[in-house]
N, CA, C and O of each residue as an XYZ file, in Angstrom:
948
protein
N       0.859     -1.192      0.000
C       0.000      0.000      0.000
C       0.887      1.231      0.000
O       1.765      1.378      0.850
N       0.654      2.102     -0.948
C       1.487      3.294     -1.060
C       1.164      4.267      0.053
O       0.006      4.484      0.411
N       2.276      4.873      0.614
C       2.111      5.879      1.651
C       1.786      7.217      1.008
O       2.328      7.538     -0.050
N       0.911      8.004      1.624
C       0.591      9.311      1.045
C       1.803     10.239      1.104
O       2.613     10.153      2.027
N       1.924     11.126      0.113
C       3.048     12.066      0.070
C       2.957     13.047      1.235
O       1.907     13.630      1.506
N       4.106     13.212      1.923
C       4.170     14.147      3.039
C       4.201     15.581      2.504
O       4.926     15.869      1.551
N       3.424     16.478      3.108
C       3.454     17.859      2.639
C       4.817     18.496      2.904
O       5.448     18.245      3.931
N       5.252     19.318      1.964
C       6.545     19.974      2.099
C       6.460     21.107      3.120
O       5.432     21.771      3.248
N       7.539     21.310      3.828
C       7.614     22.429      4.761
C       7.777     23.726      3.981
O       8.018     23.731      2.774
N       7.636     24.834      4.721
C       7.752     26.132      4.046
C       9.125     26.360      3.454
O       9.235     26.870      2.339
N      10.190     25.989      4.181
C      11.548     26.176      3.672
C      11.807     25.298      2.462
O      12.455     25.734      1.511
N      11.313     24.074      2.482
C      11.526     23.182      1.340
C      10.784     23.692      0.115
O      11.302     23.620     -1.000
N       9.574     24.207      0.310
C       8.817     24.742     -0.822
C       9.501     25.964     -1.413
O       9.496     26.157     -2.629
N      10.087     26.788     -0.556
C      10.795     27.975     -1.056
C      12.037     27.573     -1.832
O      12.371     28.210     -2.832
N      12.716     26.545     -1.398
C      13.941     26.114     -2.090
C      13.649     25.535     -3.469
O      14.553     25.440     -4.299
N      12.404     25.147     -3.727
C      12.045     24.606     -5.034
C      11.688     25.698     -6.041
O      11.516     25.405     -7.224
N      11.573     26.939     -5.598
C      11.215     28.026     -6.510
C      12.376     28.332     -7.453
O      13.540     28.300     -7.052
N      12.047     28.629     -8.716
C      13.069     28.888     -9.727
C      12.978     30.298    -10.306
O      14.002     30.920    -10.588
N      11.760     30.804    -10.485
C      11.597     32.119    -11.089
C      11.986     33.216    -10.098
O      11.715     33.116     -8.902
N      12.645     34.294    -10.634
C      13.076     35.385     -9.771
C      11.897     36.054     -9.082
O      11.998     36.440     -7.918
N      10.790     36.196     -9.784
C       9.645     36.873     -9.193
C       9.146     36.107     -7.967
O       8.865     36.713     -6.933
N       9.036     34.797     -8.072
C       8.565     33.986     -6.946
C       9.602     33.938     -5.825
O       9.252     33.961     -4.645
N      10.891     33.869     -6.206
C      11.947     33.800     -5.187
C      12.016     35.098     -4.384
O      12.134     35.071     -3.158
N      11.942     36.235     -5.081
C      12.065     37.510     -4.383
C      10.813     37.834     -3.559
O      10.915     38.443     -2.494
N       9.645     37.433     -4.042
C       8.420     37.668     -3.252
C       8.417     36.805     -1.988
O       7.962     37.247     -0.934
N       8.916     35.599     -2.093
C       9.028     34.751     -0.907
C      10.070     35.311      0.063
O       9.918     35.213      1.281
N      11.131     35.898     -0.497
C      12.175     36.506      0.341
C      11.607     37.660      1.162
O      11.883     37.757      2.357
N      10.825     38.526      0.546
C      10.242     39.658      1.267
C       9.077     39.244      2.157
O       8.743     39.960      3.101
N       8.446     38.093      1.873
C       7.310     37.636      2.684
C       7.749     36.976      3.979
O       6.906     36.641      4.811
N       9.031     36.785      4.168
C       9.499     36.171      5.411
C       9.156     37.093      6.594
O       9.296     38.309      6.468
N       8.719     36.560      7.719
C       8.344     37.411      8.866
C       9.561     38.006      9.572
O       9.949     37.565     10.654
N      10.141     38.994      8.948
C      11.389     39.584      9.473
C      11.187     40.257     10.830
O      12.009     40.081     11.729
N      10.125     41.014     10.989
C       9.929     41.778     12.230
C       9.534     40.902     13.410
O       9.477     41.383     14.542
N       9.259     39.619     13.164
C       8.891     38.707     14.245
C      10.035     37.775     14.625
O       9.928     37.016     15.588
N      11.133     37.831     13.867
C      12.284     36.968     14.149
C      13.235     37.740     15.068
O      13.987     38.600     14.610
N      13.194     37.426     16.362
C      14.014     38.157     17.331
C      15.509     37.923     17.118
O      16.317     38.814     17.380
N      15.872     36.764     16.657
C      17.290     36.492     16.403
C      17.817     37.376     15.279
O      18.934     37.886     15.365
N      17.030     37.560     14.236
C      17.435     38.442     13.146
C      17.503     39.893     13.609
O      18.441     40.607     13.255
N      16.535     40.336     14.387
C      16.500     41.726     14.828
C      17.683     42.059     15.745
O      18.240     43.154     15.664
N      18.062     41.130     16.605
C      19.219     41.382     17.466
C      20.506     41.469     16.652
O      21.369     42.299     16.938
N      20.636     40.619     15.645
C      21.809     40.711     14.774
C      21.809     41.965     13.935
O      22.871     42.518     13.649
N      20.620     42.432     13.530
C      20.531     43.651     12.743
C      20.980     44.867     13.556
O      21.640     45.756     13.019
N      20.633     44.914     14.835
C      21.081     46.010     15.700
C      22.609     46.040     15.788
O      23.219     47.108     15.765
N      23.208     44.873     15.889
C      24.675     44.816     15.969
C      25.329     45.269     14.679
O      26.405     45.866     14.708
N      24.694     44.993     13.544
C      25.265     45.397     12.258
C      25.117     46.899     12.028
O      26.052     47.541     11.550
N      23.971     47.466     12.356
C      23.718     48.885     12.106
C      24.516     49.781     13.038
O      24.856     50.901     12.658
N      24.826     49.324     14.249
C      25.625     50.125     15.175
C      24.819     51.207     15.863
O      23.622     51.054     16.104
N      25.503     52.319     16.181
C      24.895     53.415     16.925
C      23.904     54.162     16.034
O      24.261     54.523     14.912
N      22.671     54.408     16.492
C      21.719     55.162     15.657
C      22.162     56.592     15.388
O      21.781     57.170     14.370
N      22.964     57.179     16.285
C      23.420     58.563     16.127
C      24.789     58.665     15.458
O      25.473     59.680     15.591
N      25.184     57.625     14.746
C      26.500     57.636     14.100
C      26.538     58.512     12.855
O      27.619     58.780     12.331
N      25.379     58.969     12.365
C      25.356     59.831     11.192
C      25.243     59.095      9.874
O      25.441     59.703      8.821
N      24.935     57.820      9.892
C      24.791     57.060      8.648
C      23.508     57.460      7.937
O      22.461     57.608      8.567
N      23.593     57.633      6.621
C      22.425     58.045      5.851
C      21.369     56.946      5.820
O      21.656     55.777      6.077
N      20.141     57.347      5.499
C      19.037     56.395      5.476
C      19.210     55.368      4.363
O      18.880     54.197      4.546
N      19.724     55.794      3.213
C      19.947     54.856      2.115
C      20.991     53.804      2.492
O      20.842     52.625      2.172
N      22.056     54.250      3.181
C      23.076     53.289      3.597
C      22.525     52.307      4.623
O      22.867     51.125      4.601
N      21.670     52.797      5.523
C      21.065     51.911      6.512
C      20.181     50.860      5.844
O      20.178     49.698      6.250
N      19.437     51.264      4.828
C      18.577     50.310      4.132
C      19.389     49.274      3.355
O      19.015     48.102      3.307
N      20.496     49.700      2.750
C      21.349     48.725      2.059
C      21.965     47.737      3.050
O      22.053     46.542      2.770
N      22.390     48.243      4.211
C      22.939     47.345      5.229
C      21.889     46.347      5.721
O      22.192     45.179      5.962
N      20.647     46.827      5.865
C      19.574     45.928      6.292
C      19.284     44.868      5.235
O      19.002     43.717      5.570
N      19.351     45.251      3.961
C      19.114     44.271      2.894
C      20.193     43.203      2.881
O      19.895     42.018      2.740
N      21.456     43.618      3.026
C      22.537     42.631      3.070
C      22.400     41.728      4.291
O      22.692     40.534      4.222
N      21.957     42.296      5.400
C      21.737     41.461      6.592
C      20.637     40.439      6.347
O      20.756     39.289      6.770
N      19.569     40.845      5.670
C      18.487     39.914      5.355
C      18.964     38.798      4.430
O      18.614     37.632      4.613
N      19.778     39.175      3.422
C      20.277     38.175      2.472
C      21.138     37.138      3.196
O      21.021     35.940      2.942
N      22.004     37.607      4.099
C      22.881     36.681      4.821
C      22.064     35.759      5.734
O      22.284     34.549      5.767
N      21.127     36.345      6.469
C      20.334     35.541      7.402
C      19.425     34.560      6.654
O      19.221     33.431      7.100
N      18.890     34.994      5.529
C      17.984     34.141      4.732
C      18.722     32.925      4.189
O      18.161     31.831      4.137
N      19.975     33.108      3.784
C      20.761     31.984      3.271
C      21.066     30.989      4.381
O      21.100     29.782      4.140
N      21.291     31.492      5.610
C      21.574     30.590      6.722
C      20.302     29.898      7.226
O      20.332     28.733      7.620
N      19.193     30.631      7.206
C      17.953     30.108      7.788
C      17.168     29.222      6.811
O      16.693     28.152      7.191
N      17.034     29.658      5.578
C      16.200     28.958      4.591
C      17.053     28.122      3.643
O      16.616     27.075      3.164
N      18.265     28.584      3.377
C      19.117     27.867      2.442
C      19.006     28.368      1.022
O      19.382     27.656      0.092
N      18.504     29.564      0.827
C      18.352     30.168     -0.498
C      19.199     31.428     -0.538
O      19.091     32.294      0.329
N      20.045     31.517     -1.559
C      20.924     32.676     -1.717
C      20.264     33.683     -2.653
O      19.843     33.341     -3.758
N      20.180     34.944     -2.187
C      19.577     36.025     -2.968
C      20.696     36.888     -3.539
O      21.585     37.338     -2.815
N      20.637     37.111     -4.855
C      21.602     37.991     -5.504
C      21.170     39.444     -5.301
O      20.066     39.829     -5.685
N      22.055     40.253     -4.690
C      21.693     41.632     -4.334
C      21.398     42.472     -5.581
O      20.410     43.205     -5.601
N      22.232     42.380     -6.615
C      22.042     43.189     -7.818
C      20.751     42.804     -8.541
O      19.998     43.675     -8.976
N      20.501     41.519     -8.668
C      19.268     41.073     -9.331
C      18.043     41.450     -8.516
O      16.994     41.766     -9.078
N      18.168     41.420     -7.205
C      17.043     41.807     -6.345
C      16.740     43.302     -6.489
O      15.573     43.690     -6.531
N      17.769     44.137     -6.563
C      17.555     45.571     -6.748
C      16.939     45.868     -8.117
O      16.070     46.732     -8.232
N      17.384     45.161     -9.142
C      16.791     45.350    -10.475
C      15.327     44.929    -10.491
O      14.497     45.568    -11.139
N      15.015     43.862     -9.783
C      13.629     43.402     -9.711
C      12.748     44.413     -8.974
O      11.589     44.598     -9.346
N      13.274     45.067     -7.941
C      12.514     46.092     -7.225
C      12.226     47.301     -8.111
O      11.150     47.893     -8.031
N      13.211     47.673     -8.973
C      12.994     48.802     -9.872
C      11.916     48.492    -10.910
O      11.200     49.392    -11.347
N      11.798     47.238    -11.301
C      10.784     46.854    -12.289
C       9.400     46.678    -11.665
O       8.391     46.764    -12.365
N       9.349     46.436    -10.369
C       8.070     46.202     -9.687
C       7.851     47.311     -8.647
O       8.072     47.123     -7.450
N       7.409     48.468     -9.146
C       7.239     49.618     -8.263
C       6.097     49.426     -7.262
O       6.096     50.030     -6.190
N       5.121     48.578     -7.621
C       3.990     48.386     -6.720
C       4.299     47.428     -5.576
O       3.466     47.235     -4.691
N       5.477     46.830     -5.583
C       5.826     45.872     -4.533
C       6.251     46.628     -3.275
O       7.001     47.601     -3.354
N       5.779     46.183     -2.136
C       6.098     46.804     -0.853
C       7.289     46.094     -0.219
O       7.243     44.891      0.039
N       8.352     46.849      0.026
C       9.549     46.286      0.644
C       9.330     46.202      2.148
O       8.834     47.162      2.738
N       9.673     45.114      2.777
C       9.497     45.016      4.235
C      10.394     46.027      4.956
O      11.591     46.119      4.683
N       9.800     46.772      5.870
C      10.526     47.794      6.621
C      11.055     47.150      7.897
O      10.320     46.996      8.872
N      12.319     46.779      7.887
C      12.914     46.079      9.032
C      13.770     47.003      9.892
O      14.267     46.581     10.936
N      13.953     48.264      9.471
C      14.771     49.188     10.271
C      14.050     49.519     11.568
O      12.864     49.847     11.532
N      14.718     49.446     12.704
C      14.091     49.820     13.967
C      13.708     51.301     13.982
O      14.252     52.105     13.225
N      12.766     51.642     14.854
C      12.241     53.011     14.880
C      13.305     54.033     15.255
O      13.283     55.151     14.741
N      14.235     53.679     16.136
C      15.237     54.666     16.564
C      16.154     55.084     15.419
O      16.635     56.217     15.399
N      16.404     54.183     14.462
C      17.240     54.527     13.316
C      16.472     55.428     12.348
O      17.038     56.370     11.794
N      15.203     55.145     12.148
C      14.392     55.992     11.272
C      14.236     57.388     11.859
O      14.311     58.376     11.128
N      14.019     57.486     13.177
C      13.850     58.790     13.813
C      15.140     59.600     13.757
O      15.101     60.804     13.503
N      16.270     58.961     13.987
C      17.552     59.678     13.945
C      17.853     60.171     12.534
O      18.358     61.281     12.365
N      17.549     59.358     11.516
C      17.801     59.768     10.134
C      16.891     60.914      9.723
O      17.340     61.841      9.049
N      15.621     60.872     10.113
C      14.707     61.960      9.776
C      15.085     63.259     10.487
O      14.935     64.336      9.911
N      15.562     63.180     11.701
C      15.996     64.383     12.430
C      17.201     65.018     11.759
O      17.277     66.243     11.662
N      18.133     64.217     11.299
C      19.308     64.761     10.612
C      18.914     65.412      9.294
O      19.442     66.465      8.940
N      17.986     64.791      8.562
C      17.571     65.348      7.266
C      16.837     66.676      7.439
O      16.978     67.570      6.606
N      16.064     66.814      8.500
C      15.356     68.078      8.736
C      16.305     69.188      9.163
O      16.096     70.352      8.821
N      17.333     68.839      9.900
C      18.254     69.859     10.395
C      19.242     70.360      9.377
O      19.848     71.414      9.574
N      19.424     69.629      8.281
C      20.410     70.054      7.279
C      19.927     71.257      6.488
O      20.662     72.237      6.368
N      18.731     71.217      5.949
C      18.227     72.323      5.145
C      18.875     72.347      3.776
O      19.757     71.537      3.489
N      18.438     73.284      2.916
C      19.013     73.355      1.564
C      20.431     73.887      1.587
O      20.742     74.816      2.332
N      21.272     73.308      0.786
C      22.661     73.732      0.672
C      22.860     74.404     -0.681
O      22.458     73.884     -1.722
N      23.494     75.576     -0.635
C      23.795     76.328     -1.851
C      25.176     75.930     -2.340
O      26.182     76.130     -1.659
N      25.199     75.372     -3.518
C      26.474     74.933     -4.087
C      27.099     76.073     -4.868
O      26.517     76.566     -5.834
N      28.280     76.491     -4.451
C      29.022     77.548     -5.118
C      30.265     76.951     -5.747
O      30.963     76.166     -5.104
N      30.559     77.306     -6.996
C      31.749     76.738     -7.637
C      33.009     77.230     -6.955
O      33.116     78.403     -6.597
N      33.958     76.333     -6.778
C      35.228     76.674     -6.147
C      36.258     77.018     -7.207
O      36.236     76.472     -8.310
N      37.166     77.932     -6.861
C      38.219     78.342     -7.767
C      39.321     77.290     -7.805
O      39.453     76.498     -6.872
N      40.127     77.273     -8.896
C      41.195     76.255     -8.973
C      42.197     76.349     -7.834
O      42.668     75.324     -7.341
N      42.536     77.594     -7.398
C      43.520     77.713     -6.319
C      42.938     77.229     -4.992
O      43.678     76.799     -4.108
N      41.605     77.300     -4.852
C      40.995     76.780     -3.636
C      41.019     75.254     -3.613
O      41.181     74.646     -2.555
N      40.858     74.633     -4.792
C      40.923     73.173     -4.846
C      42.327     72.668     -4.555
O      42.503     71.593     -3.982
N      43.341     73.464     -4.959
C      44.727     73.040     -4.746
C      45.249     73.392     -3.369
O      46.344     72.959     -3.007
N      44.505     74.163     -2.586
C      44.959     74.557     -1.257
C      44.969     73.359     -0.330
O      44.164     72.442     -0.494
N      45.886     73.352      0.661
C      45.916     72.223      1.607
C      44.651     72.159      2.427
O      44.067     73.185      2.775
N      44.235     70.949      2.730
C      42.999     70.730      3.482
C      43.228     70.657      4.989
O      42.268     70.537      5.750
N      44.485     70.728      5.433
C      44.752     70.657      6.866
C      44.558     72.023      7.507
O      44.521     73.043      6.819
N      44.436     72.035      8.809
C      44.234     73.281      9.549
C      45.530     74.082      9.575
O      46.571     73.572      9.989
N      45.465     75.348      9.129
C      46.646     76.200      9.046
C      46.754     77.074     10.295
O      46.815     78.298     10.188
N      46.776     76.470     11.448
C      46.955     77.206     12.686
C      47.645     76.307     13.690
O      47.690     75.087     13.534
N      48.179     76.932     14.717
C      48.882     76.215     15.765
C      48.086     76.339     17.044
O      47.724     77.446     17.444
N      47.809     75.228     17.687
C      47.088     75.222     18.945
C      48.035     75.678     20.048
O      49.008     74.991     20.358
N      47.750     76.842     20.644
C      48.647     77.381     21.661
C      48.666     76.511     22.908
O      49.710     76.354     23.542
N      47.531     75.953     23.257
C      47.500     75.104     24.432
C      48.350     73.854     24.236
O      49.063     73.427     25.144
N      48.264     73.264     23.021
C      49.082     72.080     22.754
C      50.562     72.437     22.709
O      51.410     71.653     23.136
N      50.873     73.644     22.181
C      52.270     74.054     22.117
C      52.829     74.318     23.508
O      53.971     73.959     23.797
N      52.024     74.949     24.379
C      52.497     75.213     25.731
C      52.635     73.934     26.532
O      53.505     73.832     27.397
N      51.783     72.953     26.252
C      51.862     71.687     26.976
C      53.102     70.900     26.604
O      53.627     70.134     27.413
N      53.581     71.091     25.349
C      54.754     70.361     24.899
C      56.050     71.056     25.273
O      57.126     70.524     24.998
N      55.981     72.256     25.909
C      57.187     72.978     26.289
C      57.852     72.297     27.470
O      57.257     71.443     28.128
N      59.110     72.689     27.736
C      59.842     72.096     28.851
C      59.192     72.468     30.162
O      58.742     73.604     30.311
N      59.123     71.557     31.124
C      58.428     71.857     32.379
C      59.158     72.837     33.264
O      58.509     73.513     34.062
N      60.461     72.954     33.173
C      61.211     73.800     34.107
C      61.625     75.105     33.480
O      62.185     75.115     32.383
N      61.351     76.259     34.184
C      61.862     77.557     33.768
C      61.200     78.159     32.574
O      61.563     79.272     32.192
N      60.227     77.489     31.938
C      59.558     78.052     30.781
C      60.425     78.104     29.539
O      60.093     78.814     28.590
N      61.548     77.358     29.521
C      62.433     77.358     28.367
C      61.848     76.474     27.275
O      61.255     75.437     27.572
N      62.008     76.870     26.013
C      61.513     76.021     24.925
C      62.286     74.714     24.861
O      63.471     74.654     25.190
N      61.596     73.681     24.434
C      62.182     72.346     24.375
C      62.886     72.177     23.033
O      62.308     71.632     22.093
N      64.165     72.652     22.937
C      64.924     72.536     21.701
C      65.405     71.108     21.512
O      65.533     70.362     22.483
N      65.673     70.719     20.273
C      66.342     69.441     20.060
C      67.722     69.437     20.704
O      68.305     70.494     20.948
N      68.244     68.237     20.979
C      69.504     68.124     21.697
C      70.648     68.796     20.950
O      71.458     69.480     21.575
N      70.743     68.622     19.618
C      71.829     69.220     18.853
C      71.758     70.740     18.898
O      72.794     71.397     18.999
N      70.570     71.309     18.824
C      70.422     72.752     18.859
C      70.760     73.302     20.238
O      71.363     74.370     20.339
N      70.386     72.598     21.303
C      70.710     73.055     22.651
C      72.208     73.046     22.887
O      72.737     73.954     23.528
N      72.904     72.033     22.378
C      74.356     71.992     22.527
C      75.023     73.126     21.762
O      76.012     73.683     22.239
N      74.505     73.485     20.580
C      75.083     74.581     19.815
C      74.906     75.901     20.542
O      75.817     76.729     20.542
N      73.743     76.119     21.166
C      73.527     77.339     21.936
C      74.493     77.431     23.111
O      74.995     78.508     23.432
N      74.745     76.306     23.739
C      75.677     76.308     24.874
C      77.085     76.656     24.424
O      77.780     77.405     25.111
N      77.525     76.127     23.281
C      78.858     76.451     22.769
C      78.975     77.918     22.390
O      80.021     78.529     22.604
N      77.918     78.490     21.829
C      77.952     79.905     21.473
C      78.029     80.781     22.716
O      78.758     81.774     22.729
N      77.279     80.423     23.770
C      77.314     81.211     24.995
C      78.675     81.141     25.684
O      79.099     82.112     26.310
N      79.365     79.999     25.574
C      80.681     79.851     26.188
C      81.808     80.312     25.283
O      82.966     80.276     25.698
N      81.517     80.745     24.064
C      82.550     81.221     23.159
C      83.417     80.121     22.579
O      84.535     80.397     22.144
N      82.951     78.911     22.557
C      83.727     77.794     22.035
C      83.398     77.570     20.560
O      82.292     77.882     20.118
N      84.361     77.027     19.792
C      84.084     76.761     18.374
C      83.049     75.655     18.217
O      82.989     74.713     19.007
N      82.237     75.798     17.176
C      81.180     74.831     16.888
C      81.710     73.821     15.887
O      82.204     74.222     14.833
N      81.629     72.545     16.166
C      82.118     71.545     15.196
C      81.347     71.622     13.888
O      80.126     71.776     13.857
N      82.121     71.508     12.801
C      81.506     71.511     11.486
C      81.381     72.883     10.855
O      80.976     72.981      9.696
N      81.722     73.975     11.590
C      81.656     75.340     11.060
C      83.074     75.858     10.898
O      83.821     75.906     11.875
N      83.463     76.242      9.703
C      84.821     76.714      9.408
C      84.989     78.148      9.869
O      84.146     79.001      9.588
N      86.075     78.414     10.575
C      86.366     79.751     11.054
C      86.944     80.595      9.926
O      87.877     80.160      9.251
N      86.406     81.797      9.707
C      86.859     82.702      8.647
C      87.742     83.773      9.276
O      87.282     84.455     10.193
N      89.013     83.964      8.825
C      89.897     84.978      9.429
C      89.422     86.386      9.095
O      88.699     86.609      8.123
N      89.856     87.341      9.942
C      89.462     88.737      9.739
C      90.223     89.395      8.602
O      89.702     90.329      7.992
N      91.462     88.941      8.284
C      92.270     89.530      7.218
C      91.929     88.907      5.876
O      91.420     87.790      5.787
N      92.234     89.686      4.823
C      91.988     89.218      3.465
C      93.224     88.489      2.972
O      94.323     89.043      2.993
N      93.056     87.266      2.535
C      94.173     86.472      2.013
C      94.272     86.736      0.514
O      93.366     86.412     -0.254
N      95.411     87.342      0.113
C      95.599     87.713     -1.292
C      96.140     86.531     -2.072
O      96.893     85.709     -1.550
N      95.745     86.463     -3.319
C      96.241     85.441     -4.234
C      97.591     85.900     -4.766
O      97.653     86.962     -5.384
N      98.697     85.143     -4.556
C     100.030     85.604     -5.031
C     100.123     85.703     -6.542
O     101.014     86.385     -7.049
N      99.242     85.054     -7.275
C      99.310     85.123     -8.735
C      98.708     86.411     -9.299
O      98.870     86.700    -10.484
N      98.010     87.191     -8.455
C      97.379     88.427     -8.910
C      98.330     89.590     -8.630
O      98.789     89.744     -7.498
N      98.642     90.432     -9.662
C      99.543     91.582     -9.566
C      98.747     92.867     -9.733
O      97.726     92.889    -10.422
N      99.230     93.967     -9.083
C      98.529     95.245     -9.245
C      98.676     95.855    -10.627
O      97.860     96.687    -11.022
N      99.721     95.450    -11.386
C      99.960     95.983    -12.725
C      99.816     94.850    -13.718
O     100.435     93.797    -13.564
N      98.985     95.070    -14.754
C      98.776     94.036    -15.746
C      99.894     94.003    -16.764
O     100.668     94.953    -16.889
N      99.972     92.896    -17.494
C     101.010     92.731    -18.519
C     100.505     93.056    -19.914
O     101.301     93.095    -20.852
N      99.235     93.286    -20.079
C      98.693     93.579    -21.403
C      98.899     95.057    -21.722
O      98.866     95.888    -20.814
N      99.113     95.408    -23.007
C      99.307     96.825    -23.388
C      98.021     97.622    -23.236
O      96.916     97.079    -23.266
N      98.202     98.931    -23.070
C      97.055     99.815    -22.897
C      96.321     99.939    -24.219
O      96.959    100.276    -25.216
N      95.045     99.692    -24.290
C      94.313     99.798    -25.562
C      94.226    101.252    -26.020
O      94.234    102.181    -25.213
N      94.143    101.420    -27.349
C      94.053    102.762    -27.917
C      92.666    103.342    -27.751
O      91.663    102.630    -27.702
N      92.644    104.676    -27.665
C      91.383    105.385    -27.584
C      90.784    105.520    -28.985
O      91.517    105.415    -29.968
N      89.496    105.746    -29.101
C      88.889    105.861    -30.445
C      89.414    107.032    -31.257
O      89.425    106.981    -32.487
N      89.855    108.097    -30.571
C      90.314    109.279    -31.314
C      91.803    109.257    -31.655
O      92.293    110.130    -32.371
N      92.529    108.242    -31.131
C      93.947    108.169    -31.434
C      94.151    107.680    -32.867
O      93.459    106.779    -33.343
N      95.135    108.311    -33.549
C      95.424    107.951    -34.933
C      96.185    106.644    -34.996
O      96.902    106.257    -34.073
N      96.005    106.005    -36.082
C      96.667    104.724    -36.294
C      98.048    104.977    -36.875
O      98.291    104.699    -38.050
N      98.964    105.508    -36.048
C     100.329    105.762    -36.491
C     101.293    104.977    -35.615
O     100.907    104.293    -34.666
N     102.530    105.103    -35.967
C     103.552    104.311    -35.280
C     103.723    104.786    -33.865
O     103.943    103.988    -32.954
N     103.618    106.122    -33.670
C     103.870    106.653    -32.329
C     102.819    106.177    -31.340
O     103.123    105.896    -30.181
N     101.555    106.088    -31.818
C     100.493    105.691    -30.902
C     100.492    104.206    -30.613
O      99.875    103.750    -29.651
N     101.187    103.455    -31.450
C     101.206    102.004    -31.237
C     102.316    101.584    -30.313
O     102.413    100.412    -29.950
N     103.163    102.529    -29.920
C     104.246    102.168    -29.018
C     103.677    101.850    -27.642
O     102.764    102.515    -27.152
N     104.223    100.852    -27.059
C     103.778    100.431    -25.744
C     104.315    101.385    -24.693
O     105.508    101.687    -24.665
N     103.436    101.852    -23.839
C     103.838    102.771    -22.778
C     104.466    101.966    -21.663
O     103.861    101.043    -21.117
N     105.688    102.334    -21.339
C     106.395    101.635    -20.286
C     105.923    102.155    -18.940
O     105.830    103.367    -18.746
N     105.636    101.295    -18.043
C     105.186    101.768    -16.732
C     106.333    102.395    -15.963
O     107.506    102.140    -16.237
N     105.971    103.214    -15.006
C     106.943    103.864    -14.163
C     107.693    102.825    -13.347
O     107.091    101.935    -12.746
N     109.028    102.951    -13.332
C     109.850    101.959    -12.637
C     109.662    102.030    -11.139
O     109.969    101.080    -10.419
N     109.149    103.177    -10.661
C     108.952    103.293     -9.216
C     107.641    102.664     -8.763
O     107.370    102.579     -7.565
N     106.824    102.221     -9.721
C     105.538    101.626     -9.381
C     105.752    100.201     -8.893
O     106.423     99.400     -9.544
N     105.182     99.905     -7.762
C     105.303     98.550     -7.227
C     104.504     97.580     -8.099
O     103.367     97.834     -8.494
N     105.151     96.482     -8.369
C     104.494     95.449     -9.193
C     103.865     94.348     -8.362
O     103.427     93.336     -8.908
N     103.814     94.525     -7.067
C     103.178     93.511     -6.201
C     102.551     94.224     -5.016
O     102.902     95.359     -4.692
N     101.617     93.533     -4.378
C     100.957     94.081     -3.202
C     101.894     94.033     -1.995
O     102.722     93.128     -1.897
N     101.774     94.984     -1.086
C     102.585     94.907      0.130
C     102.142     93.744      0.998
O     100.983     93.332      0.979
N     103.087     93.231      1.754
C     102.776     92.124      2.645
C     102.027     92.633      3.860
O     101.961     93.837      4.106
N     101.462     91.704      4.617
C     100.707     92.089      5.796
C     101.607     92.701      6.860
O     101.165     93.573      7.608
N     102.891     92.252      6.945
C     103.811     92.815      7.928
C     104.149     94.258      7.592
O     104.280     95.089      8.491
N     104.297     94.574      6.267
C     104.591     95.950      5.867
C     103.432     96.865      6.190
O     103.639     98.017      6.573
N     102.189     96.360      6.039
C     101.023     97.200      6.310
C     100.920     97.548      7.785
O     100.538     98.664      8.138
N     101.259     96.597      8.650
C     101.139     96.849     10.091
C     102.272     97.706     10.627
O     102.073     98.444     11.591
N     103.502     97.627     10.007
C     104.659     98.382     10.498
C     104.776     99.754      9.875
O     105.543    100.571     10.384
N     104.055    100.061      8.794
C     104.186    101.373      8.131
C     103.600    102.456      9.008
O     102.510    102.270      9.548
N     104.315    103.647      9.182
C     103.783    104.741     10.011
C     102.620    105.404      9.316
O     102.559    105.425      8.087
N     101.708    105.938     10.076
C     100.571    106.630      9.449
C     101.000    107.894      8.749
O     101.947    108.549      9.186
N     100.325    108.256      7.669
C     100.649    109.448      6.885
C     100.245    110.690      7.649
O      99.205    110.718      8.306
N     101.121    111.773      7.555
C     100.841    113.030      8.252
C     100.689    114.136      7.245
O     101.281    114.090      6.166
N      99.902    115.129      7.588
C      99.673    116.273      6.713
C     100.717    117.337      7.036
O     100.937    117.645      8.207
N     101.381    117.920      5.987
C     102.390    118.998      6.144
C     101.852    120.255      5.512
O     101.225    120.218      4.453
N     102.103    121.364      6.168
C     101.640    122.641      5.640
C     102.729    123.312      4.861
O     102.528    124.406      4.335
């Protein structure tokens, strides 16, 4: 004697659906607001209601939570992109509202408080300007100062250099420049090239003769010892 066929459970009947329309309608017909396990997990996913998340983002997060829970509970995987396309084609379909009231109230309060925003075009130099704060917090700067005596907290190398300067000691790495001018011995006060002719001088033999310098003219600079030992010049009447 044949046994009568056992009726299929709700989950088994849903798993036999093939058409997207039937699969998605069964997905939304699930009693989401009565499943306490799903609602507790949804609260953990959405986080703080006052976190500033937009209403559209909250709804997308709720949809992904439903898809994940539905696959674990029923065993049917819902494609998010295909489900969104199906919703756009079926405008008369009512989407289950699973967002808790505190999230809806917080989102509506934020939307009312924003008001209309006037969009003004920005200049190119404004777009290229740095986005960081161009100021120094005085309280933070004073807190980072040295605790004793109100002295600024210099780096160690800079503090050591200041100490050497105050004591009159040479600083390593800085070359000392003497007060006297060091002359190059190859440079002479009298040049060896002939004196060039003036534009009005005639092109004759006499003008082309090289002028001999005065023999009493020194051909080298005096030494530093001669400069220090020479007596100062006096005026005679």
